[in-house]
C-alpha positions in Angstrom: 100.3 87.0 110.1 98.9 86.3 106.9 100.5 87.8 103.7 99.8 87.5 100.1 102.8 88.8 97.8 102.3 89.1 94.3 104.9 89.1 91.6 105.5 88.9 88.0 104.2 92.1 86.5 106.2 94.3 84.1 106.0 96.1 80.9 105.0 94.2 77.9 103.8 95.1 74.3 100.3 94.6 73.1 100.0 90.6 72.1 102.6 89.8 74.7 102.2 87.6 77.7 103.2 87.6 81.4 102.7 85.1 84.2 101.7 86.4 87.7 102.4 84.8 90.9 100.8 85.0 94.4 102.4 83.3 97.5 100.4 83.0 100.5 102.1 82.8 103.9 101.1 82.6 107.6 99.6 79.8 109.6 96.3 81.5 109.7 95.6 81.2 106.1 94.3 77.7 105.0 95.5 78.0 101.6 94.1 74.7 100.3 90.6 75.4 101.6 90.2 78.8 100.2 89.0 79.9 96.7 91.6 82.3 95.4 91.0 85.0 92.8 92.9 87.6 90.9 91.6 91.1 90.7 93.0 94.3 88.9 92.6 98.0 89.5 93.3 100.3 86.6 94.1 104.1 87.2 91.0 106.0 88.2 88.8 102.9 88.3 87.5 100.6 91.0 88.9 97.2 91.7 87.5 94.7 89.5 87.3 90.8 89.4 89.6 89.0 86.9 89.6 85.2 87.7 89.1 82.6 90.4 89.7 79.1 91.1 88.1 77.1 93.9 89.6 74.4 96.1 88.9 71.8 93.6 90.5 73.8 90.5 87.1 74.9 88.9 87.7 78.3 87.4 85.8 81.4 86.5 86.7 84.5 84.4 85.7 88.0 83.8 84.3 88.2 80.2 87.0 90.7 79.3 89.7 88.2 79.9 88.0 84.8 79.0 90.2 82.8 76.2 93.3 85.0 77.1 94.0 84.3 80.9 94.5 81.3 82.8 94.4 80.8 86.5 95.9 77.9 88.2 97.1 76.9 91.7 99.7 74.8 93.3 98.7 74.0 96.9 101.8 72.4 97.9 103.5 75.9 97.3 100.4 77.9 98.6 100.7 79.8 95.2 98.4 81.0 92.7 99.2 81.9 89.3 97.9 83.8 86.5 98.9 83.5 82.8 98.0 86.3 80.7 98.3 85.9 77.0 97.4 88.3 74.1 97.6 91.2 76.3 96.0 94.5 75.4 96.6 98.1 76.7 93.2 97.7 78.4 94.6 95.0 80.7 97.0 97.8 82.4 96.2 97.7 85.9 97.8 96.8 89.4 96.9 93.3 90.0 96.0 91.7 93.5 95.4 88.2 94.5 92.9 87.6 97.4 90.5 85.0 98.5 87.0 84.8 96.9 85.2 86.6 98.2 88.0 89.3 98.9 89.0 89.9 102.7 90.2 93.5 103.3 92.9 92.4 105.6 94.4 90.1 102.8 95.0 92.9 100.3 98.8 93.0 99.5 100.8 95.6 97.3 99.9 94.0 93.9 102.0 93.9 90.9 101.9 96.6 88.1 101.2 95.2 84.6 101.6 97.9 81.9 100.7 96.8 78.3 101.9 99.1 75.5 100.3 99.7 72.1 
């Protein structure tokens, strides 16, 4: 059974930083060959794309996080990271990782990020 488990969220003041991690497990999920992404869902809103990294390490970002967030991956650990700097209250959301494009069967519980003003 494939699992993507997010961690690293928390409560932080505006301007602060957090580093999220997403560990993949399950023999059916070939982490190395999958493009991976981070997504977020704020209260009352749809889930949106945040950042992506392909198997070769090339990255893409939503305009709202460019220059502040950095996505990276460690294939040896089957883990993808999201370094978030200069956080704003608008970044408050539950953050999820998934493949790119996302697969419904891979959505996990997410990790809550709350940015206070």
